[in-house]
ROVOPA-518613 format. One record per residue (C-alpha): x, y, z; residue in one letter. Coordinates in steps of 0.05 Angstrom, whole numbers, padded with zeros to 5 digits, always signed. Layout:
N
XYZA...
***
This chain:
329
-00002-00004-00002M+00060+00049+00021K+00088+00035-00046K+00026+00044-00087L+00024+00109-00052L+00087+00130-00059S+00081+00110-00140M+00015+00158-00138I+00056+00212-00105L+00117+00206-00159A+00067+00213-00222S+00030+00266-00191V+00095+00307-00182L+00120+00287-00253I+00050+00314-00278F+00061+00377-00241T+00126+00388-00266L+00113+00372-00339A+00048+00425-00329G+00097+00479-00307C+00145+00469-00364G+00095+00469-00414G+00072+00536-00380G+00135+00566-00388E+00143+00538-00465E+00078+00574-00477A+00097+00643-00456A+00109+00692-00511P+00174+00720-00516E+00191+00793-00509A+00183+00826-00573E+00219+00891-00599T+00160+00951-00623D+00182+00945-00694G+00243+00958-00742K+00295+01012-00748T+00295+01052-00811V+00359+01096-00823K+00351+01162-00861V+00402+01204-00884G+00390+01266-00899V+00435+01321-00931S+00414+01389-00934I+00447+01436-00980Y+00468+01493-00928K+00443+01495-00853F+00444+01575-00853D+00388+01578-00897D+00326+01608-00863N+00274+01562-00896F+00313+01504-00895M+00329+01503-00824T+00250+01504-00809L+00249+01451-00867Y+00298+01405-00835R+00268+01414-00767Q+00199+01394-00784E+00223+01335-00826L+00269+01308-00763E+00204+01316-00718R+00157+01287-00760Y+00198+01226-00776F+00220+01211-00697E+00155+01234-00673E+00086+01220-00721D+00120+01160-00762L+00138+01117-00701S+00068+01116-00676A+00062+01047-00714D+00129+01023-00673G+00179+01037-00727T+00239+01064-00700T+00272+01123-00760Y+00345+01139-00737D+00341+01199-00775V+00421+01232-00793T+00419+01304-00814V+00484+01335-00844V+00503+01400-00868D+00520+01399-00947G+00554+01471-00935K+00529+01497-01003N+00585+01451-01028D+00574+01398-01081Q+00631+01356-01071A+00629+01357-01002E+00543+01334-01006Q+00569+01279-01055T+00614+01252-01000N+00559+01257-00953Q+00513+01214-00997V+00572+01164-01014N+00582+01159-00935T+00505+01155-00917F+00508+01093-00971I+00569+01056-00942A+00532+01065-00868D+00479+01025-00902G+00419+01072-00893V+00348+01048-00913D+00332+01113-00947V+00364+01185-00973L+00334+01248-00974V+00376+01295-01008V+00365+01381-01015N+00418+01385-01078L+00472+01433-01079V+00466+01446-01147Q+00408+01412-01188A+00456+01386-01235S+00486+01340-01190A+00424+01294-01186A+00443+01242-01244P+00512+01230-01197T+00463+01220-01137V+00413+01178-01168I+00472+01129-01204E+00504+01123-01126A+00438+01104-01101A+00418+01066-01158K+00479+01021-01152A+00463+01005-01079A+00387+00997-01084D+00374+01056-01042I+00317+01101-01052P+00325+01176-01049V+00276+01235-01043I+00297+01294-01069F+00277+01361-01040I+00261+01436-01053N+00315+01430-01113R+00283+01394-01166E+00326+01342-01211P+00295+01346-01289T+00248+01297-01305A+00296+01260-01353E+00343+01251-01292D+00281+01217-01242L+00262+01170-01298A+00326+01131-01291T+00315+01105-01226Y+00249+01079-01195D+00258+01086-01131K+00270+01162-01136A+00228+01217-01127C+00219+01290-01125Y+00182+01332-01065V+00168+01401-01068G+00128+01456-01094A+00124+01486-01169D+00164+01549-01169A+00126+01574-01226R+00068+01578-01182Q+00113+01618-01135S+00124+01665-01186G+00067+01671-01213T+00039+01687-01145F+00098+01744-01132Q+00070+01782-01205G+00004+01778-01186E+00016+01811-01109I+00041+01872-01155I-00011+01873-01207A-00064+01867-01166N-00039+01934-01124L-00081+01991-01133E-00030+02029-01180N-00002+01963-01212K+00062+01970-01181G+00080+02038-01222D+00099+02074-01165Y+00137+02128-01206N+00076+02135-01244G+00106+02133-01319N+00064+02078-01343G+00117+02020-01326V+00133+01975-01277V+00207+01988-01270D+00232+01930-01229Y+00298+01903-01194V+00313+01823-01196M+00343+01795-01138I+00355+01721-01157M+00381+01656-01114G+00427+01614-01152D+00414+01620-01231P+00426+01542-01238E+00375+01531-01190N+00305+01518-01230V+00268+01551-01173D+00306+01619-01183A+00295+01606-01259Q+00225+01598-01253Y+00212+01652-01192R+00251+01700-01234T+00210+01690-01305E+00138+01676-01276F+00136+01740-01232S+00150+01781-01294I+00105+01734-01341K+00046+01752-01289A+00057+01826-01301L+00059+01826-01377T+00002+01774-01383D-00036+01829-01340A-00024+01872-01393G+00028+01914-01352L+00095+01943-01387K+00153+01926-01355V+00225+01952-01346N+00280+01917-01316K+00344+01953-01291L+00372+01905-01247F+00389+01836-01241E+00443+01802-01200Q+00444+01739-01167R+00440+01732-01085G+00445+01661-01078D+00391+01657-01020W+00432+01701-00974D+00412+01762-00934Q+00471+01797-00935A+00480+01790-01005K+00404+01813-01015G+00416+01875-00977Q+00482+01894-01016E+00450+01885-01085L+00384+01922-01063A+00429+01982-01038N+00473+01977-01104T+00408+01988-01140A+00375+02037-01106L+00443+02074-01110T+00447+02071-01180Q+00369+02081-01197F+00338+02116-01134G+00273+02137-01138N+00266+02097-01212E+00251+02041-01177I+00183+02018-01167D+00189+01942-01146V+00245+01893-01120I+00232+01826-01129F+00273+01772-01084C+00271+01700-01098N+00258+01688-01034N+00253+01726-00961D+00325+01714-00938G+00340+01764-00996M+00279+01802-00980A+00301+01820-00918L+00367+01842-00936G+00328+01894-00984A+00282+01914-00939A+00345+01935-00892Q+00373+01973-00962A+00301+02007-00973I+00301+02033-00908A+00376+02059-00906A+00363+02093-00977N+00298+02132-00951G+00247+02095-00988R+00178+02075-00960T+00144+02004-00981V+00076+02019-00996G+00086+02093-01007K+00140+02097-01059D+00162+02025-01075I+00142+01955-01066A+00180+01889-01040L+00163+01817-01056V+00195+01750-01028G+00181+01677-01032V+00177+01629-00963D+00133+01667-00911A+00180+01670-00859L+00152+01685-00794E+00193+01751-00789E+00165+01773-00867C+00090+01753-00843Q+00094+01805-00790Q+00126+01859-00842M+00074+01846-00888V+00021+01857-00832K+00063+01918-00818D+00066+01949-00880G+00141+01948-00893T+00134+01886-00942M+00085+01881-00995T+00073+01813-00993G+00105+01745-00993T+00085+01674-01027V+00081+01613-00972L+00129+01561-00987N+00095+01506-00943D+00152+01473-00912H+00108+01432-00861I+00078+01398-00922G+00131+01390-00956Q+00171+01361-00896A+00119+01312-00879Q+00105+01293-00953K+00174+01274-00967A+00179+01237-00895A+00120+01195-00922D+00147+01184-00984A+00207+01157-00955A+00168+01113-00910K+00126+01090-00970L+00184+01063-01011V+00215+01031-00948V+00156+00991-00937E+00153+00962-01013G+00116+01020-01047G+00113+01050-01105T+00135+01122-01108L+00110+01175-01154E+00158+01212-01195K+00132+01289-01159N+00091+01311-01100Y+00073+01379-01106T+00046+01423-01049V+00021+01487-01068D+00046+01559-01053Y-00005+01609-01018V-00005+01686-01030K+00009+01726-00967I-00013+01796-00972T-00039+01810-00900E
***
């Protein structure tokens, strides 16, 4: 009897231990929340007012909003220092480091084929932002796209802001809009289109125009001030309008206008592009005629969304466009 009881107890113990062992095996192992996506971002230069806002939103959106599904975005942003050779090296370094996707704000749009060739060889998607490669360049790689705004629209809006003024921009009353054009980088398609289409909007409205002065300011505030001062010194009260391809240069031009005793809205007009916060306030205060909102938030988020799409195996469109908006009050 004792022997039988011992055998029963031993069986119960074995069964119990086996049950405990089975429970341990059934317990789910700890899992990570999701994968990590390495993103390499090169900005043409960090001290550009607009691109500073852009890259800050790009980082924030990747690291906060897009991480909501459990994916971690490891974002590295580098300064191209307005040097194409430097940026090309940065792209090659990102590729060697095994990033999953590139986001590139080109120093020179003409360098797009070099970047695409390197990215394609490594099978790494590349999202171009702000500076648009040609359609022919983008067509060479199915994992390349451009996210930005149509610069023709921004130029058109600048011209329309002037054409819609009560005096049609003719402050000196000679029947002609005598203007100064402060360009960005002439090799940049945005600078080309803003320059061309701002004046086209005036002529399309039936206005006569006369170009007094046109020089490159390379998107730089100090250069904008220098060029505007040169033009104002040379042409004085002949100048009706100063067009600037971006707000950074417009801020410099505003300083030159004040220093030369001219008054925006009274005897001269000034327009820019980007709708920087400072410039929006100037429009409200009447010290700037108008600007055009270049939506850095919408573009940054669209670029990050495109990167997420292609990394997850989706098919990119070639162009993702965000509309500009006129700011006149």
